TIRO-2110 file (N, C-alpha, C; in Angstrom, 1 decimal):
// TIRO-2110
55.8, 52.4, 36.7, N, 1, A
57.2, 52.0, 36.4, CA, 1, A
57.4, 50.5, 36.4, C, 1, A
56.9, 49.9, 37.5, N, 2, A
57.0, 48.4, 37.7, CA, 2, A
56.3, 47.7, 36.5, C, 2, A
55.1, 48.3, 36.2, N, 3, A
54.3, 47.7, 35.1, CA, 3, A
55.0, 47.8, 33.8, C, 3, A
55.7, 48.9, 33.6, N, 4, A
56.5, 49.0, 32.3, CA, 4, A
57.5, 47.9, 32.2, C, 4, A
58.2, 47.6, 33.3, N, 5, A
59.2, 46.6, 33.3, CA, 5, A
58.6, 45.2, 33.0, C, 5, A
57.4, 44.9, 33.6, N, 6, A
56.8, 43.7, 33.4, CA, 6, A
56.4, 43.6, 31.9, C, 6, A
55.8, 44.6, 31.4, N, 7, A
55.3, 44.6, 30.0, CA, 7, A
56.5, 44.5, 29.0, C, 7, A
57.7, 45.1, 29.4, N, 8, A
58.9, 44.9, 28.5, CA, 8, A
59.4, 43.5, 28.6, C, 8, A
59.3, 42.9, 29.8, N, 9, A
59.8, 41.5, 29.9, CA, 9, A
58.9, 40.6, 29.1, C, 9, A
57.6, 40.8, 29.2, N, 10, A
56.6, 40.0, 28.4, CA, 10, A
56.8, 40.2, 26.9, C, 10, A
57.1, 41.4, 26.5, N, 11, A
57.3, 41.6, 25.1, CA, 11, A
58.6, 40.9, 24.6, C, 11, A
59.6, 40.9, 25.4, N, 12, A
60.8, 40.2, 25.1, CA, 12, A
60.6, 38.7, 25.0, C, 12, A
59.8, 38.2, 26.0, N, 13, A
59.5, 36.8, 26.0, CA, 13, A
58.7, 36.4, 24.7, C, 13, A
57.8, 37.2, 24.3, N, 14, A
57.0, 36.9, 23.1, CA, 14, A
57.9, 37.0, 21.9, C, 14, A
58.8, 38.0, 21.8, N, 15, A
59.6, 38.1, 20.6, CA, 15, A
60.7, 37.0, 20.5, C, 15, A
61.3, 36.6, 21.6, N, 16, A
62.4, 35.7, 21.6, CA, 16, A
62.0, 34.3, 22.1, C, 16, A
61.1, 33.7, 21.4, N, 17, A
60.7, 32.3, 21.8, CA, 17, A
61.7, 31.4, 21.3, C, 17, A
62.6, 30.9, 22.2, N, 18, A
63.7, 30.0, 21.8, CA, 18, A
63.4, 28.5, 22.2, C, 18, A
62.6, 28.4, 23.2, N, 19, A
62.3, 27.0, 23.7, CA, 19, A
60.8, 26.7, 23.6, C, 19, A
60.5, 25.4, 23.7, N, 20, A
59.1, 25.0, 23.7, CA, 20, A
58.3, 25.6, 24.8, C, 20, A
59.0, 25.8, 26.0, N, 21, A
58.3, 26.4, 27.2, CA, 21, A
58.0, 27.8, 26.9, C, 21, A
58.9, 28.6, 26.3, N, 22, A
58.7, 30.0, 26.0, CA, 22, A
57.6, 30.1, 25.0, C, 22, A
57.5, 29.2, 24.0, N, 23, A
56.4, 29.2, 23.0, CA, 23, A
55.1, 28.9, 23.7, C, 23, A
55.1, 28.0, 24.6, N, 24, A
53.9, 27.7, 25.4, CA, 24, A
53.4, 28.9, 26.2, C, 24, A
54.3, 29.6, 26.9, N, 25, A
54.0, 30.8, 27.6, CA, 25, A
53.5, 31.9, 26.7, C, 25, A
54.1, 32.0, 25.5, N, 26, A
53.7, 33.1, 24.6, CA, 26, A
52.3, 32.8, 24.2, C, 26, A
51.9, 31.6, 23.8, N, 27, A
50.6, 31.2, 23.4, CA, 27, A
49.6, 31.5, 24.5, C, 27, A
50.0, 31.1, 25.7, N, 28, A
49.1, 31.3, 26.9, CA, 28, A
48.8, 32.8, 27.1, C, 28, A
49.9, 33.7, 27.0, N, 29, A
49.7, 35.1, 27.2, CA, 29, A
48.8, 35.7, 26.1, C, 29, A
49.1, 35.3, 24.8, N, 30, A
48.3, 35.8, 23.7, CA, 30, A
46.8, 35.3, 23.8, C, 30, A
46.6, 34.1, 24.3, N, 31, A
45.2, 33.6, 24.5, CA, 31, A
44.5, 34.5, 25.6, C, 31, A
45.2, 34.7, 26.7, N, 32, A
44.7, 35.5, 27.8, CA, 32, A
44.3, 36.9, 27.3, C, 32, A
45.2, 37.5, 26.6, N, 33, A
45.0, 38.9, 26.1, CA, 33, A
43.7, 38.9, 25.2, C, 33, A
43.6, 37.9, 24.3, N, 34, A
42.5, 37.8, 23.4, CA, 34, A
41.2, 37.6, 24.2, C, 34, A
41.2, 36.8, 25.2, N, 35, A
40.0, 36.5, 26.0, CA, 35, A
39.6, 37.7, 26.8, C, 35, A
40.5, 38.5, 27.3, N, 36, A
40.2, 39.6, 28.2, CA, 36, A
39.8, 40.8, 27.4, C, 36, A
40.2, 40.9, 26.1, N, 37, A
39.8, 42.0, 25.3, CA, 37, A
38.6, 41.7, 24.4, C, 37, A
38.0, 40.6, 24.6, N, 38, A
36.8, 40.2, 23.8, CA, 38, A
35.7, 41.1, 24.1, C, 38, A
34.8, 41.3, 23.2, N, 39, A
33.6, 42.2, 23.4, CA, 39, A
32.7, 41.4, 24.3, C, 39, A
32.3, 42.0, 25.4, N, 40, A
31.4, 41.3, 26.3, CA, 40, A
30.0, 41.7, 25.9, C, 40, A
29.1, 40.7, 26.0, N, 41, A
27.7, 41.0, 25.6, CA, 41, A
27.0, 41.8, 26.7, C, 41, A
26.1, 42.6, 26.3, N, 42, A
25.3, 43.5, 27.2, CA, 42, A
24.4, 42.6, 28.1, C, 42, A
24.2, 43.2, 29.3, N, 43, A
23.2, 42.5, 30.2, CA, 43, A
21.8, 42.7, 29.7, C, 43, A
21.6, 43.7, 28.9, N, 44, A
20.3, 44.0, 28.3, CA, 44, A
20.4, 43.6, 26.8, C, 44, A
19.5, 42.7, 26.3, N, 45, A
19.6, 42.3, 24.9, CA, 45, A
19.3, 43.5, 24.0, C, 45, A
19.9, 43.5, 22.9, N, 46, A
19.7, 44.6, 21.9, CA, 46, A
18.3, 44.6, 21.5, C, 46, A
17.7, 45.8, 21.3, N, 47, A
16.3, 45.8, 20.8, CA, 47, A
16.1, 45.2, 19.4, C, 47, A
15.1, 44.5, 19.2, N, 48, A
14.9, 43.8, 18.0, CA, 48, A
14.1, 44.7, 17.0, C, 48, A
13.4, 45.6, 17.5, N, 49, A
12.6, 46.5, 16.6, CA, 49, A
12.4, 47.8, 17.3, C, 49, A
11.7, 48.7, 16.6, N, 50, A
11.5, 50.1, 17.1, CA, 50, A
10.6, 50.1, 18.3, C, 50, A
9.7, 49.1, 18.5, N, 51, A
8.9, 49.1, 19.7, CA, 51, A
9.7, 48.8, 20.9, C, 51, A
10.6, 47.8, 20.8, N, 52, A
11.4, 47.5, 21.9, CA, 52, A
12.4, 48.6, 22.3, C, 52, A
12.9, 49.3, 21.3, N, 53, A
13.7, 50.5, 21.5, CA, 53, A
12.9, 51.6, 22.2, C, 53, A
11.7, 51.8, 21.8, N, 54, A
10.8, 52.8, 22.5, CA, 54, A
10.6, 52.4, 23.9, C, 54, A
10.4, 51.1, 24.2, N, 55, A
10.2, 50.6, 25.5, CA, 55, A
11.4, 50.8, 26.4, C, 55, A
12.5, 50.6, 25.9, N, 56, A
13.8, 50.9, 26.7, CA, 56, A
13.9, 52.4, 27.0, C, 56, A
13.6, 53.2, 26.0, N, 57, A
13.6, 54.6, 26.2, CA, 57, A
12.6, 55.1, 27.3, C, 57, A
11.4, 54.5, 27.3, N, 58, A
10.4, 54.8, 28.3, CA, 58, A
10.9, 54.4, 29.7, C, 58, A
11.5, 53.2, 29.8, N, 59, A
12.1, 52.8, 31.1, CA, 59, A
13.1, 53.8, 31.6, C, 59, A
14.0, 54.2, 30.7, N, 60, A
15.1, 55.1, 31.1, CA, 60, A
14.5, 56.4, 31.5, C, 60, A
13.4, 56.9, 30.9, N, 61, A
12.8, 58.2, 31.2, CA, 61, A
12.1, 58.1, 32.6, C, 61, A
11.7, 56.9, 33.0, N, 62, A
11.1, 56.8, 34.3, CA, 62, A
12.0, 57.0, 35.5, C, 62, A
13.3, 56.9, 35.3, N, 63, A
14.3, 57.0, 36.3, CA, 63, A
14.3, 58.5, 36.7, C, 63, A
14.1, 58.8, 38.0, N, 64, A
14.1, 60.2, 38.4, CA, 64, A
14.5, 60.3, 39.9, C, 64, A
15.0, 61.5, 40.3, N, 65, A
15.3, 61.7, 41.7, CA, 65, A
14.3, 62.8, 42.2, C, 65, A
13.5, 62.4, 43.2, N, 66, A
12.5, 63.3, 43.7, CA, 66, A
13.1, 64.2, 44.9, C, 66, A
12.7, 65.4, 44.9, N, 67, A
13.1, 66.3, 46.0, CA, 67, A
12.2, 66.0, 47.2, C, 67, A
12.8, 65.6, 48.3, N, 68, A
11.9, 65.2, 49.5, CA, 68, A
11.1, 66.4, 50.0, C, 68, A
10.1, 66.0, 50.8, N, 69, A
9.2, 67.0, 51.4, CA, 69, A
10.0, 67.8, 52.5, C, 69, A
9.8, 69.1, 52.5, N, 70, A
10.5, 69.9, 53.5, CA, 70, A
10.2, 69.6, 54.9, C, 70, A
9.0, 69.0, 55.2, N, 71, A
8.7, 68.7, 56.5, CA, 71, A
9.5, 67.5, 57.1, C, 71, A
10.2, 66.8, 56.2, N, 72, A
11.1, 65.7, 56.7, CA, 72, A
12.4, 66.2, 57.3, C, 72, A
12.7, 67.5, 57.2, N, 73, A
13.9, 68.0, 57.7, CA, 73, A
13.7, 68.9, 58.9, C, 73, A
14.8, 68.8, 59.8, N, 74, A
14.7, 69.6, 61.0, CA, 74, A
14.9, 71.1, 60.8, C, 74, A
15.7, 71.4, 59.9, N, 75, A
15.9, 72.9, 59.6, CA, 75, A
16.0, 73.2, 58.1, C, 75, A
15.7, 74.4, 57.8, N, 76, A
15.7, 74.8, 56.4, CA, 76, A
17.0, 74.7, 55.7, C, 76, A
18.1, 74.9, 56.4, N, 77, A
19.4, 74.9, 55.8, CA, 77, A
19.8, 73.4, 55.3, C, 77, A
19.4, 72.5, 56.2, N, 78, A
19.6, 71.1, 55.8, CA, 78, A
18.8, 70.7, 54.6, C, 78, A
17.6, 71.2, 54.5, N, 79, A
16.7, 70.9, 53.4, CA, 79, A
17.3, 71.5, 52.1, C, 79, A
17.8, 72.7, 52.2, N, 80, A
18.4, 73.4, 51.1, CA, 80, A
19.6, 72.7, 50.5, C, 80, A
20.4, 72.2, 51.5, N, 81, A
21.6, 71.4, 51.0, CA, 81, A
21.2, 70.2, 50.3, C, 81, A
20.2, 69.5, 50.8, N, 82, A
19.7, 68.3, 50.2, CA, 82, A
19.1, 68.6, 48.8, C, 82, A
18.4, 69.6, 48.7, N, 83, A
17.7, 70.0, 47.5, CA, 83, A
18.8, 70.4, 46.4, C, 83, A
19.8, 71.1, 46.8, N, 84, A
20.9, 71.4, 45.9, CA, 84, A
21.7, 70.2, 45.4, C, 84, A
21.9, 69.3, 46.4, N, 85, A
22.6, 68.0, 46.1, CA, 85, A
21.7, 67.2, 45.0, C, 85, A
20.5, 67.1, 45.2, N, 86, A
19.6, 66.4, 44.3, CA, 86, A
19.6, 67.0, 43.0, C, 86, A
19.5, 68.3, 42.9, N, 87, A
19.6, 69.0, 41.6, CA, 87, A
20.9, 68.7, 40.8, C, 87, A
22.0, 68.7, 41.6, N, 88, A
23.3, 68.3, 40.9, CA, 88, A
23.2, 66.9, 40.4, C, 88, A
22.7, 66.0, 41.3, N, 89, A
22.6, 64.6, 40.9, CA, 89, A
21.7, 64.4, 39.7, C, 89, A
20.6, 65.2, 39.6, N, 90, A
19.7, 65.1, 38.5, CA, 90, A
20.4, 65.4, 37.2, C, 90, A
21.3, 66.4, 37.2, N, 91, A
22.0, 66.8, 36.0, CA, 91, A
22.9, 65.6, 35.6, C, 91, A
23.6, 65.0, 36.5, N, 92, A
24.4, 63.8, 36.2, CA, 92, A
23.5, 62.7, 35.7, C, 92, A
22.4, 62.5, 36.3, N, 93, A
21.5, 61.4, 35.9, CA, 93, A
21.0, 61.7, 34.5, C, 93, A
20.7, 62.9, 34.1, N, 94, A
20.3, 63.2, 32.7, CA, 94, A
21.4, 62.9, 31.7, C, 94, A
22.6, 63.1, 32.1, N, 95, A
23.7, 62.8, 31.3, CA, 95, A
23.8, 61.3, 31.1, C, 95, A
23.7, 60.5, 32.2, N, 96, A
23.7, 59.1, 32.1, CA, 96, A
22.6, 58.5, 31.3, C, 96, A
21.4, 59.1, 31.4, N, 97, A
20.3, 58.7, 30.6, CA, 97, A
20.6, 58.9, 29.1, C, 97, A
21.1, 60.0, 28.8, N, 98, A
21.5, 60.3, 27.4, CA, 98, A
22.5, 59.3, 26.9, C, 98, A
23.5, 59.0, 27.7, N, 99, A
24.5, 57.9, 27.3, CA, 99, A
23.8, 56.6, 27.1, C, 99, A
22.9, 56.2, 28.0, N, 100, A
22.2, 54.9, 27.8, CA, 100, A
21.4, 54.9, 26.5, C, 100, A
20.8, 56.0, 26.2, N, 101, A
20.0, 56.0, 25.0, CA, 101, A
20.9, 55.9, 23.8, C, 101, A
22.1, 56.6, 23.8, N, 102, A
23.0, 56.4, 22.7, CA, 102, A
23.5, 55.0, 22.6, C, 102, A
23.8, 54.3, 23.7, N, 103, A
24.2, 52.9, 23.7, CA, 103, A
23.1, 52.0, 23.1, C, 103, A
21.9, 52.3, 23.5, N, 104, A
20.8, 51.5, 22.9, CA, 104, A
20.7, 51.6, 21.4, C, 104, A
20.8, 52.8, 20.9, N, 105, A
20.8, 53.1, 19.5, CA, 105, A
22.0, 52.3, 18.8, C, 105, A
23.2, 52.4, 19.4, N, 106, A
24.3, 51.7, 18.9, CA, 106, A
24.1, 50.2, 18.8, C, 106, A
23.5, 49.7, 19.9, N, 107, A
23.2, 48.3, 20.0, CA, 107, A
22.2, 47.9, 18.9, C, 107, A
21.2, 48.7, 18.8, N, 108, A
20.1, 48.4, 17.8, CA, 108, A
20.6, 48.3, 16.4, C, 108, A
21.6, 49.2, 16.1, N, 109, A
22.2, 49.3, 14.8, CA, 109, A
23.3, 48.4, 14.6, C, 109, A
23.7, 47.7, 15.7, N, 110, A
24.9, 46.8, 15.6, CA, 110, A
26.2, 47.5, 15.4, C, 110, A
26.3, 48.7, 15.9, N, 111, A
27.5, 49.5, 15.9, CA, 111, A
28.4, 49.1, 17.0, C, 111, A
29.8, 49.1, 16.9, N, 112, A
30.7, 48.9, 18.0, CA, 112, A
30.6, 50.0, 19.0, C, 112, A
30.9, 49.7, 20.2, N, 113, A
30.9, 50.8, 21.3, CA, 113, A
32.2, 51.4, 21.4, C, 113, A
END
């Protein structure tokens, strides 16, 4: 609710620039909006060819969660809870790996995200 009031006030300021100061604030706000909504470059460079794309895919596939050795646990119930948790996390990890691969393909093709 408070954010709506601020946004409405800013919209009014932008619409009703009557003074040089209001115009200056309008330009400052518009510049800030443009800078913050700019497309940020990826931390990983886009693959330049199919070999690099394959290399990234191979790196992603190497990410895995191993189920620990049962001898590391004091009781079977604790081991089972850990095993179930890791299985759940593996499913989430596979989804993230899939998303990473799609992002790589988008990046390689120069498509927007």
